[in-house]
C-alpha positions in Angstrom: -4.5 -21.1 -0.8 -4.1 -24.8 -0.2 -2.1 -25.1 -3.4 0.1 -22.2 -2.4 0.8 -23.9 1.0 1.6 -27.2 -0.7 4.1 -25.5 -3.1 5.8 -23.7 -0.1 6.0 -27.0 1.9 7.8 -28.6 -1.1 10.3 -25.7 -1.2 13.0 -26.3 1.3 14.4 -22.8 1.0 11.0 -21.3 1.7 10.5 -23.5 4.8 14.0 -22.7 6.0 13.4 -19.0 5.5 10.1 -19.2 7.3 11.8 -21.0 10.2 14.5 -18.4 10.5 11.9 -15.5 10.4 9.6 -17.3 12.8 12.3 -18.1 15.4 13.6 -14.6 15.2 10.2 -13.1 15.9 9.6 -15.5 18.7 13.0 -14.7 20.2 12.2 -11.0 20.1 8.8 -11.5 21.6 10.2 -13.5 24.5 13.4 -11.5 24.9 12.8 -10.6 28.5 12.6 -14.4 29.4 15.4 -15.5 27.1 17.9 -12.8 27.9 20.5 -13.5 30.6 21.1 -9.8 31.5 19.6 -6.4 31.2 20.7 -5.3 27.7 21.8 -1.9 29.0 23.5 -3.1 32.1 27.1 -1.7 32.2 29.8 -3.8 33.8 33.2 -2.5 32.9 34.9 -5.3 34.9 33.7 -7.7 32.1 34.6 -5.4 29.2 35.3 -7.5 26.1 34.6 -10.7 28.0 34.9 -13.8 25.9 32.2 -16.4 25.2 31.1 -18.1 28.4 28.0 -19.5 30.1 27.5 -16.0 31.6 28.0 -14.2 28.3 27.1 -16.7 25.5 28.3 -14.2 22.8 30.7 -12.3 24.9 30.5 -8.7 26.2 31.0 -5.3 24.4 33.2 -2.3 25.2 31.0 -1.4 28.2 30.7 -5.0 29.5 27.1 -5.4 28.3 25.9 -8.8 27.2 26.0 -9.1 23.4 23.5 -12.0 23.5 21.0 -10.1 25.5 21.4 -7.0 23.3 21.0 -9.1 20.2 17.7 -10.4 21.5 16.3 -7.0 22.5 17.6 -5.7 19.2 15.0 -7.8 17.4 12.4 -5.6 18.9 13.9 -2.4 17.4 15.4 -3.7 14.2 12.8 -6.3 13.1 9.6 -5.2 14.8 10.0 -1.6 13.7 10.8 -2.8 10.2 7.5 -4.7 10.2 5.7 -1.7 11.5 7.2 0.4 8.8 6.1 -2.1 6.1 2.6 -2.3 7.5 2.2 1.5 7.5 3.7 1.7 3.9 1.3 -1.0 2.6 -1.7 0.7 4.2 -0.9 4.1 2.7 0.0 2.6 -0.7 -3.0 0.4 -1.0 -5.4 3.2 0.1 -4.1 5.6 -2.5 -3.8 2.9 -5.2 -7.5 1.8 -4.7 -8.5 5.5 -4.7 -6.7 6.3 -7.9 -7.8 3.1 -9.7 -11.5 3.5 -8.7 -12.3 7.1 -9.0 -10.0 8.0 -12.0 -10.3 11.6 -13.3 -8.4 14.3 -11.4 -8.0 12.1 -8.4 -6.1 9.5 -10.4 -4.1 12.1 -12.3 -3.1 14.0 -9.2 -2.0 11.0 -7.3 -0.1 9.4 -10.2 1.8 12.6 -11.0 2.7 13.0 -7.3 3.8 9.3 -7.2 5.9 9.9 -10.3 7.7 12.8 -8.5 8.4 10.6 -5.5 9.7 7.7 -7.7 12.1 10.1 -9.6 14.3 10.5 -6.6 16.9 7.9 -5.5 15.6 6.1 -2.4 18.6 6.4 -0.2 19.2 10.1 -1.1 15.6 10.9 -0.4 15.7 9.1 3.0 18.8 11.0 4.1 17.3 14.3 3.0 14.1 13.7 4.9 15.9 12.6 8.1 18.2 15.6 7.7 15.2 18.0 7.5 13.2 16.3 10.3 16.1 15.5 12.6 17.7 12.4 14.1 15.5 9.7 15.5 13.9 6.4 14.7 10.4 7.9 14.3 11.7 10.2 11.5 13.6 7.2 9.9 10.4 5.2 9.8 8.5 8.2 8.4 11.2 8.7 5.7 10.9 5.0 4.6 7.1 5.2 4.3 7.4 8.4 2.3 9.9 6.8 -0.1 8.1 3.5 -0.6 4.4 4.2 -0.6 4.4 5.2 -4.3 5.6 1.8 -5.4 2.5 0.1 -3.8 0.2 2.8 -5.1 1.3 2.3 -8.7 1.1 -1.5 -8.4 -2.4 -1.5 -6.8 -3.7 1.0 -9.3 -2.6 -1.0 -12.3 -4.1 -4.2 -10.8 -7.4 -2.3 -10.1 -7.5 -1.1 -13.8 -6.7 -4.5 -15.0 -9.6 -6.2 -13.2 -12.2 -3.4 -13.2 -13.7 -4.5 -16.5 -13.9 -8.2 -15.7 -17.3 -9.8 -16.0 -17.8 -10.5 -12.3 -17.0 -6.8 -11.5 -19.4 -5.6 -14.1 -22.1 -7.9 -12.8 -21.5 -6.7 -9.2 -21.9 -3.1 -10.4 -25.1 -4.0 -12.3 -26.6 -5.6 -9.2 -26.1 -2.3 -7.3 -23.1 -3.2 -5.2 -21.3 -0.2 -3.8 -17.8 0.8 -4.6 -16.5 -0.1 -1.2 -18.0 -3.6 -1.5 -16.4 -4.1 -4.9 -13.0 -2.8 -3.8 -12.7 -5.0 -0.7 -14.6 -8.0 -1.9 -13.4 -8.4 -5.5 -10.4 -6.1 -6.2 -8.3 -6.3 -3.0 -8.1 -10.1 -3.1 -6.6 -9.8 -6.6 -4.0 -7.3 -5.4 -3.1 -9.2 -2.3 -0.7 -11.8 -3.8 1.4 -9.1 -5.5 1.4 -7.0 -2.3 2.6 -10.0 -0.2 5.5 -10.8 -2.6 6.7 -7.2 -2.8 6.3 -6.6 0.9 8.3 -9.7 1.8 11.1 -8.6 -0.5 10.9 -5.0 0.8 11.1 -6.0 4.4 14.7 -7.1 4.0 15.4 -3.7 2.3 13.8 -1.8 5.3 15.8 -3.9 7.8 19.0 -2.9 6.0 17.9 0.8 5.8 17.0 1.0 9.5 20.2 -0.7 10.5 22.3 1.5 8.1 20.8 4.7 9.4 21.3 3.6 13.0 24.9 2.6 12.1 25.4 6.2 10.9 23.9 7.6 14.1 20.7 8.8 12.5 18.3 6.2 13.7 18.0 4.4 17.1 20.1 6.3 19.7 22.2 4.8 22.5 21.8 3.0 24.8 18.8 1.2 23.1 19.9 -2.1 21.6 19.7 -2.2 17.8 21.7 -4.3 15.4 22.9 -1.4 13.2 23.9 0.6 16.3 25.7 -2.5 17.7 27.7 -2.7 14.5 28.5 1.0 14.8 29.9 0.5 18.3 31.8 -2.6 17.3 33.5 -1.0 14.2 35.3 1.4 16.6 37.3 -1.6 17.9 37.3 -3.6 14.7 41.1 -4.0 14.5 41.5 -5.2 18.1 38.2 -7.0 18.7 36.8 -8.0 15.3 34.6 -10.6 16.9 32.4 -7.8 18.2 30.9 -7.3 14.8 30.0 -11.0 14.1 26.8 -11.4 16.1 24.9 -8.3 14.8 26.4 -8.6 11.3 25.4 -12.2 10.9 22.0 -11.6 12.4 21.3 -8.9 9.8 22.7 -11.0 7.0 20.6 -14.1 7.9 17.3 -12.3 8.4 17.6 -10.2 5.2 18.5 -13.3 3.2 15.6 -15.2 4.7 13.1 -12.5 3.7 14.6 -12.3 0.2 14.5 -16.1 -0.3 10.9 -16.3 1.1 9.9 -13.5 -1.3 11.4 -15.3 -4.3 9.6 -18.5 -3.3 6.3 -16.8 -2.9 6.7 -15.1 -6.3 7.4 -18.5 -7.9 4.5 -20.1 -6.1 2.0 -17.4 -7.0 3.2 -17.2 -10.6 0.5 -18.8 -12.8 3.1 -19.9 -15.4 4.9 -21.9 -12.7 1.6 -23.7 -11.9 1.2 -24.8 -15.5 4.5 -26.5 -15.7 
């Protein structure tokens, strides 16, 4: 762990990405104190107001403060994306450990079902699930979990099979250790680095998905502040007020890039070949 931290500290892209992610999460956490206005407060007298001390990023078509809505949008766009990833990882790791440990019909059934899930294009599957379940952020989150859990299940299962015949695992079994002890004490720590890297990269993908579905009107519904929904509202006046799209668009771009760069840095830091150079 110390070696990993040292490598990350020497990687300027990783530190910059961590800074962007950390500041974003803090801004979302303290949004009620940092925001200058109620994000849903309508003031048509200040419709399309320019940048000022009262409206640091201007106002939208209803006179709502874009800066305040951007801050509160972190709570929906980013926090819900992290919640989605946490649930996806939990489901994927659980089934992966189950399949890799018990084998037999349990392994065969789970892997064949995972193969079926992985055979469908992700975006098409998400749209189909949301179409069947109905519009709403809860259904969007559920659709993302259904689409992504199989990736983690396959990865965890393969890692469990890889390490299950190692000497220390065999010794632990010989001394009478239970399966749950072996799973959480020996196998899960070996799976954790790969999960962390994949989850970091997938977080950017989930942010884009939630924003895209909200942009299409299938996710977060008005008047809740969400970056994709803000882009959807801004694109209606793109020709006369293109600046309306800048704040939410750049926020999505910066945060997704930060997660992707951090994931790449973690992958390099955790790669044993990198450590031997």
